[in-house]
C-alpha positions as CSV (number, residue, x, y, z in Angstrom):
1,M,-70.8,32.6,169.6
2,K,-67.5,34.3,170.2
3,A,-65.7,35.7,167.2
4,L,-62.7,33.7,166.1
5,N,-59.3,35.2,166.5
6,S,-56.8,34.6,163.7
7,I,-53.6,32.7,164.6
8,L,-50.1,33.9,163.7
9,I,-47.6,31.5,162.0
10,G,-44.5,33.1,160.9
11,A,-45.5,36.6,159.9
12,K,-48.9,35.8,158.6
13,E,-52.4,35.5,160.1
14,Y,-54.9,32.7,159.3
15,L,-58.4,31.6,160.1
16,P,-57.8,29.2,163.1
17,L,-59.5,26.3,161.3
18,I,-57.4,23.5,160.0
19,E,-58.1,20.5,157.9
20,G,-56.5,17.4,159.5
21,G,-54.3,15.4,157.1
22,K,-55.6,11.9,156.4
23,G,-53.7,9.2,154.5
24,I,-53.7,7.2,152.4
25,S,-55.1,9.4,149.6
26,I,-58.0,10.9,151.7
27,S,-56.6,14.4,152.2
28,T,-55.5,15.4,148.7
29,G,-54.3,18.5,147.0
30,K,-57.9,19.2,146.0
31,T,-59.3,19.1,149.5
32,T,-56.3,20.9,150.9
33,G,-56.5,23.7,148.4
34,A,-60.2,24.1,148.9
35,W,-59.7,24.5,152.6
36,A,-56.9,26.9,152.3
37,A,-59.0,29.0,149.8
38,T,-61.3,29.8,152.8
39,G,-58.4,31.5,154.6
40,G,-57.7,28.5,156.9
41,I,-54.9,25.9,156.7
42,G,-55.3,22.9,154.5
43,T,-53.3,19.8,155.0
44,F,-52.6,17.1,152.4
45,S,-51.3,13.7,153.3
46,A,-47.9,12.7,151.9
47,V,-48.3,9.2,153.2
48,N,-48.0,7.3,149.9
49,A,-49.8,10.1,148.0
50,D,-51.4,9.5,144.7
51,T,-49.8,10.2,141.3
52,Y,-51.6,10.7,138.0
53,D,-51.0,10.1,134.3
54,A,-51.2,12.7,131.6
55,N,-55.0,12.5,131.6
56,G,-55.3,12.9,135.3
57,N,-56.1,9.3,136.0
58,F,-54.8,7.7,139.2
59,I,-51.7,5.5,138.7
60,P,-52.0,2.4,141.0
61,P,-48.8,1.6,142.8
62,E,-46.9,-1.3,141.1
63,Y,-43.9,-3.0,142.7
64,K,-41.3,-4.9,140.6
65,G,-38.7,-5.5,143.3
66,K,-38.2,-9.0,144.5
67,T,-37.2,-8.1,148.1
68,R,-38.9,-5.9,150.7
69,S,-36.0,-3.5,150.6
70,E,-36.3,-3.1,146.8
71,R,-40.0,-2.6,147.0
72,Q,-39.6,0.0,149.8
73,K,-37.2,2.0,147.5
74,E,-39.9,2.0,144.9
75,L,-42.6,3.0,147.4
76,I,-40.4,5.9,148.6
77,Q,-39.9,7.2,145.1
78,M,-43.6,7.0,144.3
79,S,-44.4,8.8,147.6
80,I,-42.1,11.6,146.7
81,K,-43.6,12.0,143.3
82,G,-47.1,11.9,144.7
83,G,-46.3,14.4,147.5
84,I,-44.9,16.8,144.9
85,E,-48.0,16.4,142.7
86,Q,-50.5,16.9,145.6
87,A,-48.6,20.0,146.8
88,K,-48.9,21.6,143.3
89,I,-52.6,20.8,143.1
90,A,-53.2,22.3,146.5
91,Y,-51.3,25.4,145.6
92,E,-53.2,25.9,142.4
93,T,-56.6,25.2,144.0
94,A,-55.9,27.6,146.9
95,M,-55.3,30.5,144.5
96,G,-52.9,32.3,146.8
97,K,-55.2,32.1,149.9
98,G,-54.7,30.5,153.3
99,R,-51.9,28.2,154.0
100,I,-50.8,24.7,152.8
101,H,-49.4,22.1,155.1
102,M,-48.2,18.5,154.5
103,N,-48.8,15.6,156.9
104,V,-46.6,12.6,157.4
105,L,-46.3,9.7,159.9
106,W,-42.9,9.5,161.5
107,E,-43.2,5.8,161.7
108,M,-43.9,5.4,158.0
109,G,-41.2,3.8,155.8
110,G,-38.7,6.2,154.5
111,C,-40.2,9.2,156.2
112,E,-37.0,11.3,156.3
113,E,-36.2,10.6,152.7
114,I,-39.8,11.4,151.6
115,L,-39.7,14.7,153.5
116,H,-36.4,15.7,151.9
117,G,-37.6,14.6,148.5
118,V,-40.9,16.6,148.6
119,L,-39.7,19.7,150.3
120,D,-36.6,20.0,148.1
121,K,-39.0,20.4,145.1
122,V,-41.9,22.3,146.6
123,Q,-40.6,24.2,149.6
124,N,-42.1,27.4,148.2
125,L,-45.5,25.8,148.2
126,V,-45.6,23.8,151.4
127,E,-45.4,26.2,154.4
128,G,-45.7,23.6,157.2
129,V,-45.3,19.9,158.1
130,T,-47.5,18.2,160.7
131,C,-46.0,14.9,161.9
132,G,-47.1,12.4,164.5
133,A,-47.4,8.6,165.0
134,G,-44.1,8.3,166.8
135,M,-41.6,10.8,168.2
136,P,-40.5,13.0,165.3
137,Y,-37.3,14.4,166.7
138,K,-35.7,15.1,163.3
139,V,-38.6,16.8,161.7
140,A,-37.5,20.2,163.1
141,E,-34.1,20.0,161.6
142,I,-35.5,18.9,158.2
143,C,-38.1,21.6,158.1
144,A,-35.6,24.3,159.1
145,K,-33.4,23.3,156.2
146,Y,-36.2,24.1,153.8
147,K,-37.5,27.1,155.7
148,S,-40.8,25.4,156.4
149,H,-42.6,25.4,159.8
150,Y,-42.9,22.1,161.7
151,L,-46.0,21.3,163.8
152,P,-45.5,18.1,165.9
153,I,-48.6,16.1,166.8
154,V,-48.5,15.1,170.5
155,S,-51.0,13.8,173.0
156,S,-49.4,15.1,176.2
157,A,-47.2,17.8,177.6
158,R,-44.7,15.1,178.5
159,A,-44.3,14.1,174.9
160,F,-43.6,17.7,173.8
161,R,-41.1,18.2,176.6
162,A,-39.1,15.2,175.3
163,L,-39.2,16.5,171.8
164,W,-38.1,20.0,172.9
165,K,-35.2,18.8,175.0
166,R,-33.8,16.5,172.4
167,S,-34.3,18.6,169.3
168,Y,-36.8,21.4,169.0
169,H,-34.9,23.9,171.2
170,K,-32.3,24.1,168.5
171,V,-34.7,25.6,165.9
172,P,-37.5,27.3,167.9
173,E,-38.1,29.9,165.2
174,W,-39.6,27.3,162.9
175,L,-42.0,25.8,165.4
176,G,-45.3,26.8,163.8
177,G,-47.6,25.3,166.3
178,V,-48.2,22.2,168.4
179,V,-51.1,19.9,167.6
180,Y,-52.7,18.3,170.6
181,E,-54.5,15.2,169.3
182,D,-56.8,13.7,171.8
183,P,-55.9,10.0,172.0
184,W,-59.4,8.9,173.0
185,L,-61.4,10.8,170.4
186,A,-59.2,11.3,167.3
187,G,-59.5,9.1,164.2
188,G,-56.6,7.1,162.7
189,H,-53.6,6.3,164.9
190,N,-53.7,7.6,168.5
191,G,-51.1,8.5,171.0
192,L,-52.2,6.5,174.0
193,T,-49.3,5.4,176.2
194,N,-49.0,2.3,178.4
195,S,-49.7,4.5,181.5
196,E,-53.1,5.6,180.1
197,N,-56.3,3.5,180.2
198,P,-58.0,3.3,176.8
199,L,-61.3,2.9,178.6
200,E,-60.9,6.0,180.8
201,P,-60.7,9.2,178.7
202,Q,-59.3,12.3,180.3
203,S,-60.3,15.9,179.9
204,P,-58.7,17.5,176.9
205,Y,-58.9,20.9,178.6
206,N,-56.7,19.8,181.5
207,R,-54.2,18.2,179.2
208,V,-54.0,21.2,176.9
209,K,-53.7,23.5,179.9
210,Q,-50.7,21.4,181.0
211,L,-49.2,21.7,177.5
212,R,-49.7,25.5,177.5
213,S,-48.1,25.8,180.9
214,L,-45.0,24.0,179.7
215,M,-44.8,26.0,176.5
216,Q,-45.0,29.2,178.5
217,D,-42.1,28.1,180.7
218,L,-40.2,27.4,177.5
219,G,-40.9,30.9,176.1
220,L,-43.5,29.5,173.6
221,G,-46.5,31.3,175.1
222,M,-47.6,32.7,171.7
223,V,-47.1,29.6,169.6
224,P,-50.6,28.3,168.7
225,I,-51.9,25.0,170.1
226,I,-54.1,23.2,167.7
227,M,-56.9,21.1,169.3
228,A,-57.5,17.9,167.3
229,G,-59.8,15.0,167.9
230,G,-63.4,15.3,169.0
231,V,-63.9,18.8,167.5
232,W,-67.3,19.1,165.7
233,C,-69.1,22.4,166.4
234,L,-67.2,25.4,167.7
235,S,-70.2,26.4,169.7
236,E,-69.1,23.5,172.0
237,W,-65.7,25.0,172.5
238,Q,-66.6,28.5,173.5
239,D,-64.6,28.3,176.8
240,W,-61.5,27.6,174.8
241,I,-61.6,30.8,172.8
242,D,-59.9,33.9,174.3
243,N,-59.0,31.8,177.3
244,P,-55.8,33.1,179.0
245,E,-55.1,29.6,180.4
246,L,-54.8,28.2,176.9
247,G,-53.4,31.1,174.9
248,P,-53.6,31.1,171.1
249,I,-55.9,28.2,170.0
250,A,-56.8,26.8,166.6
251,F,-59.1,23.9,165.9
252,Q,-58.4,20.9,163.6
253,F,-61.2,19.1,161.8
254,G,-60.4,15.6,160.6
255,T,-63.7,13.7,160.4
256,R,-66.1,16.4,159.1
257,P,-64.1,17.1,155.9
258,L,-64.7,13.4,154.9
259,L,-68.2,14.4,153.9
260,T,-67.6,17.2,151.4
261,Q,-68.0,17.4,147.7
262,E,-64.2,17.6,147.3
263,S,-63.6,14.6,149.4
264,P,-62.3,11.6,147.4
265,L,-64.3,9.0,149.4
266,S,-66.6,6.7,147.4
267,D,-70.3,7.4,147.5
268,E,-70.8,4.2,149.3
269,W,-68.3,5.3,152.0
270,K,-70.0,8.7,152.4
271,K,-73.4,7.1,152.7
272,R,-72.1,4.8,155.4
273,L,-70.8,7.7,157.4
274,L,-74.4,9.2,157.4
275,T,-75.7,6.0,159.1
276,L,-73.2,5.5,161.9
277,K,-74.3,5.4,165.5
278,D,-72.6,6.2,168.8
279,G,-70.2,3.4,169.6
280,D,-69.7,2.4,165.9
281,V,-66.1,3.7,166.0
282,M,-63.7,1.4,167.9
283,L,-60.5,2.2,169.7
284,N,-58.3,-0.8,168.9
285,K,-54.8,-2.1,168.8
286,F,-54.7,-4.2,165.6
287,S,-52.6,-1.8,163.6
288,P,-49.2,-3.2,162.6
289,T,-47.6,0.0,163.9
290,G,-48.3,-1.1,167.5
291,F,-50.2,2.1,168.1
292,Y,-53.8,2.3,169.1
293,S,-56.1,3.5,166.3
294,S,-59.7,4.4,165.9
295,A,-61.8,2.9,163.0
296,V,-65.4,2.0,162.2
297,L,-66.4,-1.4,163.6
298,N,-67.2,-2.9,160.2
299,P,-66.9,-6.6,159.2
300,F,-63.2,-6.2,158.6
301,L,-62.5,-4.9,162.1
302,K,-65.0,-7.5,163.6
303,D,-62.9,-10.2,161.9
304,L,-59.8,-9.0,163.6
305,V,-61.6,-9.0,166.9
306,G,-62.8,-12.6,166.3
307,R,-59.3,-13.7,165.3
308,S,-57.8,-12.5,168.5
309,E,-60.6,-14.1,170.5
310,R,-59.8,-17.5,168.8
311,Q,-56.5,-17.5,170.6
312,V,-54.8,-20.0,173.0
313,V,-51.6,-20.1,174.9
314,Y,-49.4,-23.1,174.0
315,A,-46.0,-24.7,174.9
316,T,-43.8,-27.2,173.0
317,K,-43.4,-29.2,176.2
318,M,-46.0,-30.5,178.5
319,T,-46.5,-28.8,181.9
320,D,-48.8,-29.3,184.8
321,L,-51.1,-26.7,183.4
322,L,-50.5,-27.1,179.6
323,K,-51.1,-30.8,179.3
324,A,-53.6,-31.3,176.5
325,E,-51.8,-32.3,173.3
326,Y,-52.6,-30.7,169.9
327,L,-50.9,-31.6,166.6
328,I,-49.8,-28.7,164.4
329,G,-48.3,-28.1,161.0
330,V,-47.4,-30.4,158.1
331,R,-45.2,-32.5,160.3
332,Q,-47.9,-32.8,163.0
333,R,-45.6,-31.6,165.8
334,S,-47.0,-31.8,169.3
335,V,-47.8,-28.7,171.3
336,Y,-49.6,-28.4,174.6
337,M,-52.3,-26.3,176.0
338,T,-55.0,-26.3,178.8
339,P,-57.7,-28.9,178.4
340,G,-60.3,-26.1,178.3
341,D,-58.5,-24.4,175.4
342,R,-58.2,-27.7,173.5
343,A,-61.9,-28.1,173.8
344,K,-62.4,-24.6,172.3
345,I,-60.2,-25.5,169.3
346,S,-62.5,-28.4,168.5
347,Q,-65.4,-26.1,168.5
348,W,-63.6,-23.6,166.2
349,E,-62.6,-26.3,163.8
350,Q,-66.2,-27.5,163.5
351,I,-67.2,-24.0,162.1
352,G,-64.2,-23.8,159.7
353,F,-61.4,-22.2,161.7
354,T,-59.1,-25.1,161.2
355,E,-55.7,-23.3,160.6
356,P,-53.6,-22.4,163.6
357,M,-51.1,-19.6,163.2
358,R,-48.3,-18.7,165.6
359,T,-48.0,-15.3,167.1
360,P,-45.0,-13.5,168.6
361,D,-46.6,-13.9,172.1
362,G,-46.5,-17.7,172.3
363,T,-50.1,-18.2,171.3
364,L,-52.0,-19.7,168.4
365,V,-54.8,-18.0,166.6
366,F,-57.3,-20.0,164.5
367,V,-58.4,-18.9,161.0
368,T,-59.9,-20.5,157.9
369,P,-57.6,-22.0,155.3
370,D,-58.4,-19.2,152.9
371,Q,-57.6,-16.6,155.5
372,A,-54.3,-18.3,156.4
373,K,-53.3,-18.3,152.7
374,Q,-54.2,-14.6,152.3
375,I,-52.4,-13.6,155.5
376,H,-49.3,-15.4,154.4
377,Q,-49.4,-13.8,151.0
378,D,-49.8,-10.3,152.4
379,Q,-46.8,-10.9,154.6
380,V,-44.7,-12.0,151.7
381,D,-45.8,-9.1,149.6
382,C,-44.7,-6.5,152.2
383,M,-43.4,-3.3,150.6
384,G,-42.0,-1.7,153.8
385,C,-44.6,1.0,154.2
386,L,-43.7,1.3,157.9
387,S,-40.3,1.7,159.6
388,A,-41.3,-1.4,161.6
389,C,-44.2,-3.7,160.9
390,G,-45.6,-6.1,163.4
391,F,-47.7,-7.9,160.8
392,S,-44.9,-8.8,158.4
393,N,-41.9,-8.4,160.8
394,W,-40.3,-6.0,158.4
395,A,-38.0,-3.4,159.8
396,Q,-36.0,-0.6,158.2
397,N,-32.7,-1.8,159.4
398,K,-29.7,-3.8,158.1
399,E,-31.4,-7.1,159.0
400,G,-34.7,-6.1,157.5
401,T,-36.6,-7.6,160.4
402,T,-38.0,-6.7,163.8
403,G,-36.5,-9.9,165.1
404,H,-40.0,-11.2,166.1
405,K,-42.4,-13.6,164.4
406,A,-44.8,-12.0,162.0
407,D,-48.2,-11.4,163.8
408,P,-51.3,-12.8,162.1
409,R,-53.5,-10.9,164.5
410,S,-52.7,-7.8,162.5
411,F,-53.0,-6.9,158.8
412,C,-51.4,-5.2,155.8
413,I,-52.4,-1.6,156.4
414,Q,-51.0,-0.4,153.1
415,K,-53.0,-2.8,151.1
416,S,-56.2,-2.1,153.0
417,L,-56.0,1.7,153.0
418,Q,-55.0,1.8,149.3
419,D,-58.0,-0.4,148.4
420,I,-60.7,1.5,150.4
421,S,-59.4,4.9,149.4
422,H,-59.7,4.0,145.7
423,G,-63.2,2.6,145.7
424,G,-62.6,-0.8,147.4
425,S,-65.1,-2.5,149.7
426,I,-66.0,-0.5,152.9
427,D,-66.7,-3.8,154.6
428,A,-63.5,-5.7,153.7
429,N,-61.1,-2.9,154.6
430,L,-60.0,-0.7,157.5
431,M,-62.2,2.5,157.7
432,F,-60.6,5.1,159.9
433,A,-62.9,7.6,161.5
434,G,-63.0,9.9,164.6
435,H,-65.3,9.0,167.5
436,Q,-67.6,11.9,166.7
437,A,-68.5,10.4,163.3
438,Y,-71.8,9.2,164.5
439,R,-73.0,12.8,164.6
440,F,-73.3,12.9,160.8
441,A,-76.6,11.0,161.2
442,T,-78.2,13.5,163.5
443,D,-76.5,16.9,162.7
444,P,-79.1,19.1,160.9
445,F,-76.2,20.4,158.7
446,Y,-76.4,17.0,156.8
447,D,-80.2,16.7,156.7
448,N,-81.5,14.7,153.7
449,G,-78.0,13.5,152.9
450,N,-76.7,17.0,152.2
451,I,-73.0,16.9,151.4
452,P,-71.5,20.4,151.5
453,T,-68.6,21.8,149.6
454,V,-65.5,22.6,151.7
455,A,-66.3,26.3,151.5
456,E,-69.9,25.6,152.8
457,L,-68.5,23.4,155.6
458,V,-66.1,26.1,156.8
459,E,-68.8,28.7,156.6
460,G,-71.0,26.5,158.7
461,I,-68.2,25.8,161.2
462,T,-67.5,29.5,161.7
463,A,-71.2,30.1,162.3
464,G,-71.1,27.5,165.1
465,C,-72.7,24.6,163.2
């Protein structure tokens, strides 16, 4: 295997291996510091990061506000406190080695305020900020203020060009790298656009080559590109190393660090990862962000698939096509649909899916009474974790709403990720994972259920494992 070349960020060199930041509460100060201690770059998630009491016990988030806006203010303050705590833990764990980054989602609620709040207190500890899930125009300006590098997460040269023209050209000296995240292979939220087919993956090499060509034209030929999504063994990426078409390259690992001793995942979750098969991770569009995302096809995700399949188009007035009557709601108002769809509803009702719920798209989905009650309660309990939420119709604006109906085909992502990351059911919650996760089951590195330390994993990766 080719020897790895260090990458230069600022005036320092680092092992070109990066831990991908994963929220909520998956990439912590402990995992980040352990990764940085190997000489690489560790990344903790500042997306609603955990806080602890004097004894080191996790403090579950508790909201007292009566309105969504009030609860969002509480969430932001908890996130700032958590981000500061995780940065300090990472710094202490790294023992002066490697580099510590912080990851945020641009579309998370209060992102700018959280960035300012964390960096204002720990700018001497956090040397870089990675940011995706949206178009983070302002992250460059914020990072420059605190003398921290910014590393945007993009999925195309086109996206980076837009960011550069609008904002990044003003502070190029603080651009620490560009993370290319493959939208077909990465876990979590993905950057697929409407012009790209989710069922037709494109070559990451050609897309990264286009990105490098653009960066060279902009005078950024020596700024590292970080390949993220689908990276498992470096022996499979030999043609990327020392390649003049790609320039300085680093590799980000998001899925493999899930199975380490330092990883906070529950034992049940780790065991499940060791049993996954090819195809068990699904690219879907159920996230309330509106983005595609990749997660394990567990009962939770299967329920969302089924919910959308139990869906019919309706109208409030009869038409030549929509002429079958159906009574809905307490007042038994008449709506109309095709005779074929009306027959499907009768079948769904016979097996318990008796509650119709309106969607923003002029359709009805059918769920059980208990599901309807829980969906409604989750929408009411919204704490504004996103800048705009399709599930609850919350938006971070004066009106406090997206202007659309709440969408029962989605779910409360904050509730689900908080639960699974703190020992909740791996069947009843969203379980993010990259599409290579099935390789845990067959990779000799994990034989007999072996779960390495972060240091052992990085040593194995550098050896080509």
